[in-house]
N, C-alpha and C positions, 0 to 999 in steps of 0.2 A: 503491499500501499504506499502511497505519496505520501511524504510526512504534511502535505499543504492542504490532505483529505481529515488528516487527524485534530481534536477539538484541543484550542489552547489555552491551560488556565490563563486567569486575564493578572496575575502579578508575576506571571515569565514572559509577558509580553514585551518584546525588540520593536521599540519606536523610530531609532535612527540606530544605524551601522555603519562603520567608517569600514572600508574597504581600504588596506594600505597596501603598499605595495614599493618594497627597496629595491631601485634600479640602477642598475653598474656599467653606462655602454652600453646598452641593447637598444638602439632606436625603434629598429623595424620589428624588434617582437614584443618591445611597449605598446606600439602603435596598436599589432594586432589584438593585443592583450585586452588594450582599452577600447579598443571596437564594441570585444566580444560582452565585455562586463555594460560596457553604457547601456546596449541594446537587450540586455537581463533585469537592468534596474525597475520599468515600470513593471514587471514581475511580481514585487517585492511590495506585499504592506509595509511600508518603515520606508522613510529618508534615507536616502544610502548617499554618502559622501565617501569620492573615490580622491585617494590621496597617494600623490608620488612621493618619493622620498628618492630625490637622486644623490648619490654616493660618490659621483664624479667630482673632484676639487672644480676642473672646470665645467659643470655644469653642463654637462651636456646633452641631455635630458629636456632642459628647458624648452629649446625650442618643437620637439617632439611634441610635450605635453599644452604646448601654448595652441595647437590648432584644435584640443576637445573643449570647450568651452563647458564651463563647470567643473571638472576636473580640477584639484587642487594640487599646486608645484611646492615640492619643498626643498632644500638645497641643502642636505649634511656634508661638510667637506670632510670632516672626522673619517679619516679610514675606516673601513672594518665593515662587516655585516651590521656585529652589532650597534653600534652606534645609529646608523638607518634604524634599524627596526627602533629602537627606545626613542628617536627621534615621531614615527608614526605612533608609537604610546603616547606622547604628549602632545602630539597634536587632537586628540579627543576631549573633546570637552564632556561636562557634568550631563548637556543632551544627552551625550553619545550611551546608547544602552550596548554595544556589541564593537568588537574590532574583526573583520576579518583578515589575515595574513594570508596572500599569494608571491609565486615567485613572478620576478618578469620573462623567465622561457616558459610561464605555463598558457595553456588557453582552456577556459570552462565550457564545459559541455554545456547546449542548450540546457536550460532552469536547474543550474551550480547554484545559484544567487538566492533564487525563491526555496530550492531545495534545504538548505544550510542552515537558512532565519527562520525558515517556517520547522524545522527537527528541533532546534535547539530550544524555539518556543512550546513545541508540544511536550516535548521532554522535560522542558524547563531544567538542561541542562546547563553547567557551567562551563563546557569545552565540549565542541564536537569538529571530528577530522575527517578528512575523508577519502578517498581514492584518488594516486597519482599516477594516471598511464602512462608508459613513451609512444612514441609520437615516433612509431618506427616506419623509415626511409632505405631508398635507394644507397645509400651514401653510408649508410650503416655495416659495417661486415659480418657477415655471417655467423661468424661465428661465437659473436657477441651477443646475436640472438639465440642460437642454437642453447649456449651456455646456461642460459636462464639469466645473465648479467643484470638484465633491468627490469627484473619482476621487481614489484616494491611490495610493501605492507596492503595485508588485504583484510576484509573480516564483512561479517553480513551486519544488517544497520543495529545496535542496541547492546555489540558488543565492545567491551573494551578495553583498548589500545593498551600495548604496552610502553607506546612512545608516541612522543607528541612532538611533530616538528612544524616548521612555518608556511608550509609549503600551501596547505588547502587546512586551514583552521579557524575556526569562529571561537574566540573567546568574549566573553561577558566580561564587561567593562567595572559591573560592580566586585566579581569576585577578584579582580585583579587589584581596584581600591582596597579591597579589604586587604591587601597584602601586595604591597607596588612594588616587587621584584621588579628587578632591570635585566635584562641580557648583558651579560657581560662581554664587555669589551676587549678582558685578556685574552676572551678565548675567540677575538671575528678571524685572526690570524690562522689560528688551527683549528676550527672548526665546532661545532657541538654548542654554540652558545644558546640553538634554540631549546635541546636534548635538556640543559641544564635552568632553563627559565622555568619550564613546562615540570621539571621535576619539582622543583623551586615550589611552586605554586600546591602542587600536589602534596607534597611533603607537610604544608604551612597549614592546611584541612581538610577533611572529606570533600571530594568534589565531586561533579556527576560530571564524567570524562567518560563520552559516545562514540563511534564508529557510524557514519552514513553513509552507506555504501551506494544513495544515489547521489550525491554530491560529488561531481568528478570531474576533475581537471587533468587535461593532457598537458606533461611536459617534451620540452625538443629535449634530442639527444645532438646538442652543440657539436662539432666536427671534435675539436680539441678534446672532449670527452670520451671518443668512440674507437678506443683504442687500450692496449693493454695495461702501458705504463700509468695512464690515466686511473685505470678503473682498480688495479694494483693500491697507486698510495690512497686511492680514497678507502680501501678496505683495513691499508692500517690505517689509516687516520679515525673508522671507526672503529676501533681495535685502541685504540688512545681513548678514545672516550670511553666506552664501557670499562676502563680499567679506571678510571678517574672513580666511578659509582663501589671500587671494589678495597679492603684491605690491601696494601700493598704485598703480602703473602698470598691473597689469593687470588689478585691479578698475576702473580706471578707465577705461581702454579699454574692456573688456568691459562696464562699465554705458554705455558711449553706445553701441557697436554695439546693445546693447539694443533700446533706444530707437529707436537710429534703423532698426532693423527692426519693432519692436513698434509704435511710432505707426504706418505705414497699415497694417497690417495688424488694427488696430482699428477702424482706419476703414474697411475693405472688409470686415468683419466686422459693424459697422453698417449698410453701404450693403446687403448682399446676406443676413444673418442677422436683421436688424433687432435685433442683441441682441448683447454683446458674446460672446466667446467665449473659454474660459480657456489656453488656449493663448499667445492672442497679450494679451491682457489680463495674463495673468503676464508675458512676456519684456518688458514693458510695464514694470511697476510691481517686476521684478525689479531691471531696469537704473537702475530709479532709487532703489533701494534700495543699489544697490552704488553708482552715485557718492554717494549719501549718504552713506556708511557712508566713501567716500575722504576728504570732507570735511566728518568729525566730524558728522554728521546723521544718529543711529541713533535710528528711531523706538521710543518707549516704550509698548508694546503694553498692557504688565497692572499699567500706573501705575495706585497706590491714593490715596484720600486720606488725611490723615493718623490722620480715625478709624478706620483699617482696611478701609473700604469699597472 
């Protein structure tokens, strides 16, 4: 059943919602996203504010956003995704009831905005998150698709996700105002600031965090990410993040165990499938990342040069 058909308790109403997009030098993708978001605003029984936070020191998104009347533009020159996300939070007002985070390389499916807002209202949820499906083009190597490297977290509506990110998530602002957590700018270049943000919120108070399978967005696989080096580095970074929430001894032993299991399975995949497969590849890389974190060697995935590039 579509969320919009469920009765909504009045005290769970969302009358004003902010769609917050942090962007960095993706003008064409950002324009596509804005076109699709704007087209969906009339379907929502709430005021919708679309706020773009440009994290490029040169403010390169300003011109693109200027072609979309009514879209709010903010410039956040402090480098890093965490600073941009915090600026999006700061752009909310007391009149806003919820904020939705979506990335600038994503496209919402038809009805996405209606579904995620209506589901939060119907269920009285504090946080609602949904699927992110890859856009597979001919430019993506077949081994990446065959190996399952772009499969994302999924679930049924009403289930509770293990983790929450900012790529397709609604957060009630009353929940955040009760515990005004910030995205950690110390993690901007390492990654995982969104994971820590939502973990902190969930640790501070019992929250209703739900999956909405009907609120779907699609993600472009940009060319620089469609290769073995990027995928392996990303998996190592996830291992770095996972280790942060374990005791050092547990993280070290868990990392060593993953390496010990992952290595022979990677060898098996190459022998049998003639290519790496995501499950064993990620197990090995996660283990390396966990051990690296214990040894204070975290991968810096989002490093920028001093000129802001």
